[in-house]
PDB file of N, CA, C and O in Angstrom:
ATOM      1  N   MET A   1     150.273 164.303  23.774  1.00  0.00           N
ATOM      2  CA  MET A   1     149.452 163.575  24.700  1.00  0.00           C
ATOM      3  C   MET A   1     150.342 162.950  25.770  1.00  0.00           C
ATOM      4  O   MET A   1     151.414 162.426  25.467  1.00  0.00           O
ATOM      5  N   ARG A   2     149.903 163.007  26.990  1.00  0.00           N
ATOM      6  CA  ARG A   2     150.668 162.501  28.113  1.00  0.00           C
ATOM      7  C   ARG A   2     150.445 160.996  28.301  1.00  0.00           C
ATOM      8  O   ARG A   2     149.323 160.500  28.202  1.00  0.00           O
ATOM      9  N   ASP A   3     151.523 160.300  28.569  1.00  0.00           N
ATOM     10  CA  ASP A   3     151.435 158.856  28.819  1.00  0.00           C
ATOM     11  C   ASP A   3     150.861 158.643  30.215  1.00  0.00           C
ATOM     12  O   ASP A   3     151.456 159.069  31.205  1.00  0.00           O
ATOM     13  N   THR A   4     149.718 157.992  30.295  1.00  0.00           N
ATOM     14  CA  THR A   4     149.061 157.803  31.592  1.00  0.00           C
ATOM     15  C   THR A   4     149.476 156.512  32.281  1.00  0.00           C
ATOM     16  O   THR A   4     149.140 156.294  33.445  1.00  0.00           O
ATOM     17  N   THR A   5     150.198 155.664  31.579  1.00  0.00           N
ATOM     18  CA  THR A   5     150.663 154.433  32.223  1.00  0.00           C
ATOM     19  C   THR A   5     151.908 154.743  33.040  1.00  0.00           C
ATOM     20  O   THR A   5     152.824 155.419  32.572  1.00  0.00           O
ATOM     21  N   GLN A   6     151.924 154.250  34.242  1.00  0.00           N
ATOM     22  CA  GLN A   6     153.079 154.481  35.107  1.00  0.00           C
ATOM     23  C   GLN A   6     153.771 153.162  35.369  1.00  0.00           C
ATOM     24  O   GLN A   6     153.136 152.150  35.666  1.00  0.00           O
ATOM     25  N   ARG A   7     155.074 153.195  35.253  1.00  0.00           N
ATOM     26  CA  ARG A   7     155.858 152.015  35.577  1.00  0.00           C
ATOM     27  C   ARG A   7     156.234 152.080  37.042  1.00  0.00           C
ATOM     28  O   ARG A   7     156.612 153.134  37.554  1.00  0.00           O
ATOM     29  N   ALA A   8     156.130 150.965  37.697  1.00  0.00           N
ATOM     30  CA  ALA A   8     156.534 150.904  39.100  1.00  0.00           C
ATOM     31  C   ALA A   8     158.045 151.032  39.177  1.00  0.00           C
ATOM     32  O   ALA A   8     158.774 150.390  38.421  1.00  0.00           O
ATOM     33  N   LYS A   9     158.503 151.859  40.087  1.00  0.00           N
ATOM     34  CA  LYS A   9     159.934 152.051  40.250  1.00  0.00           C
ATOM     35  C   LYS A   9     160.506 150.915  41.077  1.00  0.00           C
ATOM     36  O   LYS A   9     159.999 150.598  42.153  1.00  0.00           O
ATOM     37  N   LEU A  10     161.560 150.310  40.569  1.00  0.00           N
ATOM     38  CA  LEU A  10     162.244 149.239  41.296  1.00  0.00           C
ATOM     39  C   LEU A  10     163.061 149.857  42.416  1.00  0.00           C
ATOM     40  O   LEU A  10     163.862 150.761  42.178  1.00  0.00           O
ATOM     41  N   ILE A  11     162.867 149.387  43.602  1.00  0.00           N
ATOM     42  CA  ILE A  11     163.566 149.926  44.764  1.00  0.00           C
ATOM     43  C   ILE A  11     164.736 149.009  45.093  1.00  0.00           C
ATOM     44  O   ILE A  11     164.558 147.810  45.305  1.00  0.00           O
ATOM     45  N   GLU A  12     165.927 149.583  45.134  1.00  0.00           N
ATOM     46  CA  GLU A  12     167.131 148.812  45.452  1.00  0.00           C
ATOM     47  C   GLU A  12     167.260 148.663  46.967  1.00  0.00           C
ATOM     48  O   GLU A  12     167.093 149.638  47.700  1.00  0.00           O
ATOM     49  N   PRO A  13     167.555 147.455  47.440  1.00  0.00           N
ATOM     50  CA  PRO A  13     167.740 147.247  48.882  1.00  0.00           C
ATOM     51  C   PRO A  13     169.096 147.753  49.353  1.00  0.00           C
ATOM     52  O   PRO A  13     169.966 148.077  48.544  1.00  0.00           O
ATOM     53  N   ARG A  14     169.270 147.818  50.699  1.00  0.00           N
ATOM     54  CA  ARG A  14     170.565 148.190  51.266  1.00  0.00           C
ATOM     55  C   ARG A  14     171.618 147.179  50.825  1.00  0.00           C
ATOM     56  O   ARG A  14     171.301 146.020  50.560  1.00  0.00           O
ATOM     57  N   GLU A  15     172.839 147.613  50.750  1.00  0.00           N
ATOM     58  CA  GLU A  15     173.921 146.815  50.177  1.00  0.00           C
ATOM     59  C   GLU A  15     174.170 145.474  50.865  1.00  0.00           C
ATOM     60  O   GLU A  15     174.388 144.470  50.186  1.00  0.00           O
ATOM     61  N   SER A  16     174.144 145.435  52.187  1.00  0.00           N
ATOM     62  CA  SER A  16     174.518 144.210  52.890  1.00  0.00           C
ATOM     63  C   SER A  16     173.319 143.415  53.417  1.00  0.00           C
ATOM     64  O   SER A  16     173.495 142.484  54.203  1.00  0.00           O
ATOM     65  N   SER A  17     172.132 143.765  53.000  1.00  0.00           N
ATOM     66  CA  SER A  17     170.944 143.099  53.513  1.00  0.00           C
ATOM     67  C   SER A  17     170.714 141.749  52.830  1.00  0.00           C
ATOM     68  O   SER A  17     171.310 141.453  51.794  1.00  0.00           O
ATOM     69  N   GLN A  18     169.856 140.953  53.420  1.00  0.00           N
ATOM     70  CA  GLN A  18     169.483 139.680  52.809  1.00  0.00           C
ATOM     71  C   GLN A  18     168.828 139.924  51.452  1.00  0.00           C
ATOM     72  O   GLN A  18     169.034 139.157  50.512  1.00  0.00           O
ATOM     73  N   GLU A  19     168.044 140.987  51.354  1.00  0.00           N
ATOM     74  CA  GLU A  19     167.403 141.320  50.082  1.00  0.00           C
ATOM     75  C   GLU A  19     168.452 141.587  49.008  1.00  0.00           C
ATOM     76  O   GLU A  19     168.307 141.130  47.874  1.00  0.00           O
ATOM     77  N   ALA A  20     169.494 142.313  49.350  1.00  0.00           N
ATOM     78  CA  ALA A  20     170.549 142.621  48.385  1.00  0.00           C
ATOM     79  C   ALA A  20     171.293 141.361  47.952  1.00  0.00           C
ATOM     80  O   ALA A  20     171.624 141.202  46.778  1.00  0.00           O
ATOM     81  N   ILE A  21     171.549 140.482  48.891  1.00  0.00           N
ATOM     82  CA  ILE A  21     172.242 139.231  48.575  1.00  0.00           C
ATOM     83  C   ILE A  21     171.430 138.420  47.578  1.00  0.00           C
ATOM     84  O   ILE A  21     171.963 137.952  46.572  1.00  0.00           O
ATOM     85  N   VAL A  22     170.139 138.251  47.856  1.00  0.00           N
ATOM     86  CA  VAL A  22     169.264 137.472  46.975  1.00  0.00           C
ATOM     87  C   VAL A  22     169.121 138.160  45.624  1.00  0.00           C
ATOM     88  O   VAL A  22     169.228 137.513  44.583  1.00  0.00           O
ATOM     89  N   LEU A  23     168.878 139.478  45.634  1.00  0.00           N
ATOM     90  CA  LEU A  23     168.682 140.206  44.387  1.00  0.00           C
ATOM     91  C   LEU A  23     169.936 140.169  43.504  1.00  0.00           C
ATOM     92  O   LEU A  23     169.829 140.005  42.289  1.00  0.00           O
ATOM     93  N   ASN A  24     171.106 140.317  44.097  1.00  0.00           N
ATOM     94  CA  ASN A  24     172.347 140.263  43.313  1.00  0.00           C
ATOM     95  C   ASN A  24     172.513 138.913  42.635  1.00  0.00           C
ATOM     96  O   ASN A  24     172.952 138.839  41.488  1.00  0.00           O
ATOM     97  N   ARG A  25     172.166 137.856  43.334  1.00  0.00           N
ATOM     98  CA  ARG A  25     172.237 136.515  42.738  1.00  0.00           C
ATOM     99  C   ARG A  25     171.259 136.396  41.574  1.00  0.00           C
ATOM    100  O   ARG A  25     171.610 135.888  40.510  1.00  0.00           O
ATOM    101  N   LEU A  26     170.036 136.864  41.780  1.00  0.00           N
ATOM    102  CA  LEU A  26     169.020 136.782  40.724  1.00  0.00           C
ATOM    103  C   LEU A  26     169.377 137.653  39.516  1.00  0.00           C
ATOM    104  O   LEU A  26     169.133 137.262  38.375  1.00  0.00           O
ATOM    105  N   LYS A  27     169.950 138.826  39.764  1.00  0.00           N
ATOM    106  CA  LYS A  27     170.352 139.724  38.665  1.00  0.00           C
ATOM    107  C   LYS A  27     171.418 139.083  37.773  1.00  0.00           C
ATOM    108  O   LYS A  27     171.506 139.406  36.588  1.00  0.00           O
ATOM    109  N   ARG A  28     172.212 138.195  38.323  1.00  0.00           N
ATOM    110  CA  ARG A  28     173.239 137.495  37.545  1.00  0.00           C
ATOM    111  C   ARG A  28     172.655 136.396  36.668  1.00  0.00           C
ATOM    112  O   ARG A  28     173.357 135.772  35.872  1.00  0.00           O
ATOM    113  N   GLY A  29     171.344 136.172  36.831  1.00  0.00           N
ATOM    114  CA  GLY A  29     170.692 135.137  36.049  1.00  0.00           C
ATOM    115  C   GLY A  29     170.682 133.788  36.727  1.00  0.00           C
ATOM    116  O   GLY A  29     170.302 132.785  36.123  1.00  0.00           O
ATOM    117  N   TRP A  30     171.100 133.759  37.987  1.00  0.00           N
ATOM    118  CA  TRP A  30     171.134 132.520  38.739  1.00  0.00           C
ATOM    119  C   TRP A  30     169.810 132.310  39.454  1.00  0.00           C
ATOM    120  O   TRP A  30     169.090 133.266  39.740  1.00  0.00           O
ATOM    121  N   LYS A  31     169.498 131.070  39.736  1.00  0.00           N
ATOM    122  CA  LYS A  31     168.312 130.722  40.519  1.00  0.00           C
ATOM    123  C   LYS A  31     168.734 130.603  41.977  1.00  0.00           C
ATOM    124  O   LYS A  31     169.917 130.472  42.289  1.00  0.00           O
ATOM    125  N   ILE A  32     167.747 130.649  42.859  1.00  0.00           N
ATOM    126  CA  ILE A  32     168.043 130.424  44.282  1.00  0.00           C
ATOM    127  C   ILE A  32     166.899 129.616  44.895  1.00  0.00           C
ATOM    128  O   ILE A  32     165.723 129.867  44.632  1.00  0.00           O
ATOM    129  N   SER A  33     167.272 128.661  45.701  1.00  0.00           N
ATOM    130  CA  SER A  33     166.308 127.822  46.419  1.00  0.00           C
ATOM    131  C   SER A  33     166.543 128.000  47.917  1.00  0.00           C
ATOM    132  O   SER A  33     167.525 128.612  48.337  1.00  0.00           O
ATOM    133  N   ASN A  34     165.627 127.457  48.710  1.00  0.00           N
ATOM    134  CA  ASN A  34     165.785 127.542  50.164  1.00  0.00           C
ATOM    135  C   ASN A  34     167.084 126.899  50.624  1.00  0.00           C
ATOM    136  O   ASN A  34     167.761 127.425  51.507  1.00  0.00           O
ATOM    137  N   LEU A  35     167.430 125.774  50.032  1.00  0.00           N
ATOM    138  CA  LEU A  35     168.652 125.075  50.431  1.00  0.00           C
ATOM    139  C   LEU A  35     169.893 125.917  50.130  1.00  0.00           C
ATOM    140  O   LEU A  35     170.787 126.026  50.969  1.00  0.00           O
ATOM    141  N   THR A  36     169.949 126.502  48.953  1.00  0.00           N
ATOM    142  CA  THR A  36     171.079 127.363  48.581  1.00  0.00           C
ATOM    143  C   THR A  36     171.166 128.570  49.510  1.00  0.00           C
ATOM    144  O   THR A  36     172.247 128.928  49.977  1.00  0.00           O
ATOM    145  N   ALA A  37     170.025 129.190  49.771  1.00  0.00           N
ATOM    146  CA  ALA A  37     170.000 130.375  50.630  1.00  0.00           C
ATOM    147  C   ALA A  37     170.504 130.043  52.029  1.00  0.00           C
ATOM    148  O   ALA A  37     171.244 130.823  52.628  1.00  0.00           O
ATOM    149  N   MET A  38     170.106 128.896  52.545  1.00  0.00           N
ATOM    150  CA  MET A  38     170.510 128.498  53.893  1.00  0.00           C
ATOM    151  C   MET A  38     171.991 128.140  53.941  1.00  0.00           C
ATOM    152  O   MET A  38     172.712 128.601  54.826  1.00  0.00           O
ATOM    153  N   GLN A  39     172.448 127.324  52.996  1.00  0.00           N
ATOM    154  CA  GLN A  39     173.832 126.849  53.030  1.00  0.00           C
ATOM    155  C   GLN A  39     174.851 127.945  52.728  1.00  0.00           C
ATOM    156  O   GLN A  39     175.869 128.052  53.412  1.00  0.00           O
ATOM    157  N   ARG A  40     174.585 128.752  51.715  1.00  0.00           N
ATOM    158  CA  ARG A  40     175.588 129.731  51.286  1.00  0.00           C
ATOM    159  C   ARG A  40     175.483 131.078  51.988  1.00  0.00           C
ATOM    160  O   ARG A  40     176.496 131.739  52.219  1.00  0.00           O
ATOM    161  N   TYR A  41     174.258 131.491  52.330  1.00  0.00           N
ATOM    162  CA  TYR A  41     174.065 132.855  52.821  1.00  0.00           C
ATOM    163  C   TYR A  41     173.461 132.933  54.218  1.00  0.00           C
ATOM    164  O   TYR A  41     173.295 134.029  54.754  1.00  0.00           O
ATOM    165  N   ARG A  42     173.127 131.781  54.820  1.00  0.00           N
ATOM    166  CA  ARG A  42     172.522 131.728  56.153  1.00  0.00           C
ATOM    167  C   ARG A  42     171.186 132.481  56.202  1.00  0.00           C
ATOM    168  O   ARG A  42     170.849 133.104  57.208  1.00  0.00           O
ATOM    169  N   ILE A  43     170.440 132.411  55.105  1.00  0.00           N
ATOM    170  CA  ILE A  43     169.107 133.017  55.040  1.00  0.00           C
ATOM    171  C   ILE A  43     168.092 131.916  55.304  1.00  0.00           C
ATOM    172  O   ILE A  43     167.951 130.991  54.504  1.00  0.00           O
ATOM    173  N   CYS A  44     167.382 132.015  56.430  1.00  0.00           N
ATOM    174  CA  CYS A  44     166.454 130.956  56.845  1.00  0.00           C
ATOM    175  C   CYS A  44     165.080 131.077  56.188  1.00  0.00           C
ATOM    176  O   CYS A  44     164.460 130.058  55.882  1.00  0.00           O
ATOM    177  N   ARG A  45     164.600 132.274  55.970  1.00  0.00           N
ATOM    178  CA  ARG A  45     163.248 132.472  55.437  1.00  0.00           C
ATOM    179  C   ARG A  45     163.317 133.149  54.067  1.00  0.00           C
ATOM    180  O   ARG A  45     162.974 134.322  53.919  1.00  0.00           O
ATOM    181  N   LEU A  46     163.760 132.400  53.091  1.00  0.00           N
ATOM    182  CA  LEU A  46     163.923 132.941  51.741  1.00  0.00           C
ATOM    183  C   LEU A  46     162.607 133.471  51.184  1.00  0.00           C
ATOM    184  O   LEU A  46     162.592 134.507  50.519  1.00  0.00           O
ATOM    185  N   SER A  47     161.508 132.779  51.443  1.00  0.00           N
ATOM    186  CA  SER A  47     160.220 133.228  50.908  1.00  0.00           C
ATOM    187  C   SER A  47     159.852 134.620  51.418  1.00  0.00           C
ATOM    188  O   SER A  47     159.249 135.403  50.684  1.00  0.00           O
ATOM    189  N   ALA A  48     160.204 134.935  52.656  1.00  0.00           N
ATOM    190  CA  ALA A  48     159.937 136.267  53.207  1.00  0.00           C
ATOM    191  C   ALA A  48     160.787 137.325  52.514  1.00  0.00           C
ATOM    192  O   ALA A  48     160.312 138.424  52.230  1.00  0.00           O
ATOM    193  N   VAL A  49     162.037 136.990  52.243  1.00  0.00           N
ATOM    194  CA  VAL A  49     162.935 137.916  51.540  1.00  0.00           C
ATOM    195  C   VAL A  49     162.407 138.172  50.126  1.00  0.00           C
ATOM    196  O   VAL A  49     162.368 139.315  49.673  1.00  0.00           O
ATOM    197  N   VAL A  50     162.006 137.115  49.439  1.00  0.00           N
ATOM    198  CA  VAL A  50     161.476 137.238  48.077  1.00  0.00           C
ATOM    199  C   VAL A  50     160.186 138.059  48.095  1.00  0.00           C
ATOM    200  O   VAL A  50     159.964 138.882  47.207  1.00  0.00           O
ATOM    201  N   ASN A  51     159.349 137.844  49.082  1.00  0.00           N
ATOM    202  CA  ASN A  51     158.104 138.607  49.192  1.00  0.00           C
ATOM    203  C   ASN A  51     158.382 140.104  49.351  1.00  0.00           C
ATOM    204  O   ASN A  51     157.708 140.928  48.732  1.00  0.00           O
ATOM    205  N   ARG A  52     159.363 140.457  50.170  1.00  0.00           N
ATOM    206  CA  ARG A  52     159.722 141.879  50.338  1.00  0.00           C
ATOM    207  C   ARG A  52     160.227 142.467  49.026  1.00  0.00           C
ATOM    208  O   ARG A  52     159.919 143.615  48.705  1.00  0.00           O
ATOM    209  N   LEU A  53     160.997 141.695  48.267  1.00  0.00           N
ATOM    210  CA  LEU A  53     161.480 142.175  46.968  1.00  0.00           C
ATOM    211  C   LEU A  53     160.319 142.357  45.992  1.00  0.00           C
ATOM    212  O   LEU A  53     160.295 143.323  45.229  1.00  0.00           O
ATOM    213  N   ARG A  54     159.372 141.446  46.014  1.00  0.00           N
ATOM    214  CA  ARG A  54     158.189 141.577  45.150  1.00  0.00           C
ATOM    215  C   ARG A  54     157.389 142.817  45.520  1.00  0.00           C
ATOM    216  O   ARG A  54     156.860 143.495  44.639  1.00  0.00           O
ATOM    217  N   GLU A  55     157.291 143.123  46.807  1.00  0.00           N
ATOM    218  CA  GLU A  55     156.595 144.337  47.253  1.00  0.00           C
ATOM    219  C   GLU A  55     157.300 145.590  46.747  1.00  0.00           C
ATOM    220  O   GLU A  55     156.675 146.642  46.614  1.00  0.00           O
ATOM    221  N   LYS A  56     158.587 145.483  46.467  1.00  0.00           N
ATOM    222  CA  LYS A  56     159.369 146.599  45.917  1.00  0.00           C
ATOM    223  C   LYS A  56     159.396 146.535  44.390  1.00  0.00           C
ATOM    224  O   LYS A  56     160.231 147.167  43.743  1.00  0.00           O
ATOM    225  N   HIS A  57     158.471 145.765  43.832  1.00  0.00           N
ATOM    226  CA  HIS A  57     158.220 145.680  42.386  1.00  0.00           C
ATOM    227  C   HIS A  57     159.263 144.906  41.596  1.00  0.00           C
ATOM    228  O   HIS A  57     159.370 145.100  40.385  1.00  0.00           O
ATOM    229  N   TRP A  58     160.032 144.039  42.237  1.00  0.00           N
ATOM    230  CA  TRP A  58     160.963 143.183  41.510  1.00  0.00           C
ATOM    231  C   TRP A  58     160.190 141.978  40.970  1.00  0.00           C
ATOM    232  O   TRP A  58     159.509 141.293  41.732  1.00  0.00           O
ATOM    233  N   PRO A  59     160.289 141.710  39.657  1.00  0.00           N
ATOM    234  CA  PRO A  59     159.523 140.612  39.043  1.00  0.00           C
ATOM    235  C   PRO A  59     160.202 139.258  39.254  1.00  0.00           C
ATOM    236  O   PRO A  59     160.992 138.811  38.422  1.00  0.00           O
ATOM    237  N   ILE A  60     159.887 138.623  40.360  1.00  0.00           N
ATOM    238  CA  ILE A  60     160.495 137.346  40.713  1.00  0.00           C
ATOM    239  C   ILE A  60     159.453 136.253  40.554  1.00  0.00           C
ATOM    240  O   ILE A  60     158.330 136.361  41.046  1.00  0.00           O
ATOM    241  N   LYS A  61     159.851 135.197  39.857  1.00  0.00           N
ATOM    242  CA  LYS A  61     158.954 134.080  39.577  1.00  0.00           C
ATOM    243  C   LYS A  61     159.395 132.864  40.382  1.00  0.00           C
ATOM    244  O   LYS A  61     160.588 132.630  40.570  1.00  0.00           O
ATOM    245  N   THR A  62     158.421 132.095  40.853  1.00  0.00           N
ATOM    246  CA  THR A  62     158.698 130.833  41.526  1.00  0.00           C
ATOM    247  C   THR A  62     158.551 129.702  40.520  1.00  0.00           C
ATOM    248  O   THR A  62     157.512 129.572  39.874  1.00  0.00           O
ATOM    249  N   VAL A  63     159.584 128.890  40.388  1.00  0.00           N
ATOM    250  CA  VAL A  63     159.562 127.742  39.491  1.00  0.00           C
ATOM    251  C   VAL A  63     159.528 126.481  40.356  1.00  0.00           C
ATOM    252  O   VAL A  63     160.435 126.247  41.154  1.00  0.00           O
ATOM    253  N   ASP A  64     158.484 125.676  40.194  1.00  0.00           N
ATOM    254  CA  ASP A  64     158.370 124.438  40.960  1.00  0.00           C
ATOM    255  C   ASP A  64     159.258 123.363  40.337  1.00  0.00           C
ATOM    256  O   ASP A  64     159.237 123.145  39.126  1.00  0.00           O
ATOM    257  N   LYS A  65     160.026 122.706  41.180  1.00  0.00           N
ATOM    258  CA  LYS A  65     160.923 121.635  40.757  1.00  0.00           C
ATOM    259  C   LYS A  65     160.540 120.354  41.483  1.00  0.00           C
ATOM    260  O   LYS A  65     160.006 120.397  42.591  1.00  0.00           O
ATOM    261  N   LYS A  66     160.810 119.227  40.860  1.00  0.00           N
ATOM    262  CA  LYS A  66     160.502 117.927  41.467  1.00  0.00           C
ATOM    263  C   LYS A  66     161.774 117.096  41.528  1.00  0.00           C
ATOM    264  O   LYS A  66     162.512 116.992  40.548  1.00  0.00           O
ATOM    265  N   MET A  67     162.019 116.509  42.688  1.00  0.00           N
ATOM    266  CA  MET A  67     163.172 115.645  42.861  1.00  0.00           C
ATOM    267  C   MET A  67     162.812 114.224  42.422  1.00  0.00           C
ATOM    268  O   MET A  67     161.643 113.925  42.178  1.00  0.00           O
ATOM    269  N   LYS A  68     163.807 113.359  42.323  1.00  0.00           N
ATOM    270  CA  LYS A  68     163.586 111.979  41.874  1.00  0.00           C
ATOM    271  C   LYS A  68     162.613 111.219  42.769  1.00  0.00           C
ATOM    272  O   LYS A  68     161.879 110.348  42.303  1.00  0.00           O
ATOM    273  N   ASP A  69     162.612 111.555  44.055  1.00  0.00           N
ATOM    274  CA  ASP A  69     161.720 110.848  44.978  1.00  0.00           C
ATOM    275  C   ASP A  69     160.310 111.435  45.021  1.00  0.00           C
ATOM    276  O   ASP A  69     159.473 110.983  45.803  1.00  0.00           O
ATOM    277  N   GLY A  70     160.047 112.431  44.191  1.00  0.00           N
ATOM    278  CA  GLY A  70     158.721 113.033  44.120  1.00  0.00           C
ATOM    279  C   GLY A  70     158.542 114.278  44.970  1.00  0.00           C
ATOM    280  O   GLY A  70     157.529 114.967  44.858  1.00  0.00           O
ATOM    281  N   THR A  71     159.513 114.569  45.812  1.00  0.00           N
ATOM    282  CA  THR A  71     159.461 115.772  46.638  1.00  0.00           C
ATOM    283  C   THR A  71     159.556 117.012  45.752  1.00  0.00           C
ATOM    284  O   THR A  71     160.347 117.044  44.809  1.00  0.00           O
ATOM    285  N   THR A  72     158.760 118.020  46.052  1.00  0.00           N
ATOM    286  CA  THR A  72     158.816 119.260  45.272  1.00  0.00           C
ATOM    287  C   THR A  72     159.411 120.385  46.103  1.00  0.00           C
ATOM    288  O   THR A  72     159.312 120.395  47.330  1.00  0.00           O
ATOM    289  N   TYR A  73     160.026 121.325  45.414  1.00  0.00           N
ATOM    290  CA  TYR A  73     160.576 122.514  46.049  1.00  0.00           C
ATOM    291  C   TYR A  73     160.516 123.648  45.043  1.00  0.00           C
ATOM    292  O   TYR A  73     160.304 123.416  43.852  1.00  0.00           O
ATOM    293  N   GLY A  74     160.700 124.862  45.509  1.00  0.00           N
ATOM    294  CA  GLY A  74     160.638 126.021  44.623  1.00  0.00           C
ATOM    295  C   GLY A  74     161.988 126.680  44.446  1.00  0.00           C
ATOM    296  O   GLY A  74     162.792 126.751  45.376  1.00  0.00           O
ATOM    297  N   GLU A  75     162.224 127.158  43.244  1.00  0.00           N
ATOM    298  CA  GLU A  75     163.391 127.986  42.949  1.00  0.00           C
ATOM    299  C   GLU A  75     162.874 129.341  42.487  1.00  0.00           C
ATOM    300  O   GLU A  75     161.840 129.433  41.825  1.00  0.00           O
ATOM    301  N   TYR A  76     163.590 130.365  42.837  1.00  0.00           N
ATOM    302  CA  TYR A  76     163.194 131.716  42.447  1.00  0.00           C
ATOM    303  C   TYR A  76     164.111 132.209  41.336  1.00  0.00           C
ATOM    304  O   TYR A  76     165.321 131.985  41.364  1.00  0.00           O
ATOM    305  N   VAL A  77     163.511 132.889  40.353  1.00  0.00           N
ATOM    306  CA  VAL A  77     164.260 133.483  39.242  1.00  0.00           C
ATOM    307  C   VAL A  77     163.729 134.893  38.989  1.00  0.00           C
ATOM    308  O   VAL A  77     162.560 135.185  39.239  1.00  0.00           O
ATOM    309  N   LEU A  78     164.599 135.747  38.495  1.00  0.00           N
ATOM    310  CA  LEU A  78     164.208 137.107  38.131  1.00  0.00           C
ATOM    311  C   LEU A  78     163.706 137.088  36.688  1.00  0.00           C
ATOM    312  O   LEU A  78     164.395 136.597  35.793  1.00  0.00           O
ATOM    313  N   ILE A  79     162.529 137.613  36.469  1.00  0.00           N
ATOM    314  CA  ILE A  79     161.955 137.656  35.120  1.00  0.00           C
ATOM    315  C   ILE A  79     162.601 138.812  34.376  1.00  0.00           C
ATOM    316  O   ILE A  79     162.559 139.958  34.824  1.00  0.00           O
ATOM    317  N   LYS A  80     163.193 138.499  33.245  1.00  0.00           N
ATOM    318  CA  LYS A  80     163.845 139.538  32.428  1.00  0.00           C
ATOM    319  C   LYS A  80     162.809 140.208  31.559  1.00  0.00           C
ATOM    320  O   LYS A  80     161.984 139.544  30.933  1.00  0.00           O
ATOM    321  N   SER A  81     162.854 141.522  31.522  1.00  0.00           N
ATOM    322  CA  SER A  81     161.874 142.236  30.703  1.00  0.00           C
ATOM    323  C   SER A  81     162.450 142.704  29.398  1.00  0.00           C
ATOM    324  O   SER A  81     161.746 143.322  28.599  1.00  0.00           O
TER     325      SER A  81
END
C-alpha cells in the first residue's frame, strides 16, 4: 500500500542570505529576537525573514517573553521534530 501522506520538503535558503543567517542560528538551538537580529546581523525586519522561512516549511515557533517593566517581545525558536 502506498503512503498517501506527503511531508513538506524543507527548502534551504542561499548561503549568505538573511534567511540563511537566521536559520543557521536556529538550527544550533539558539533563539533569536528582533534586538539580536538588528545588533548582530543588521536584519531590520526579522518577522519578514521568519515568515519566508515558514513559507518554506521550516517549523519556527514564536515564544512571547515579558521584561521586568511589563514590555513584551517575541523570540523565535526552531521546533525540533
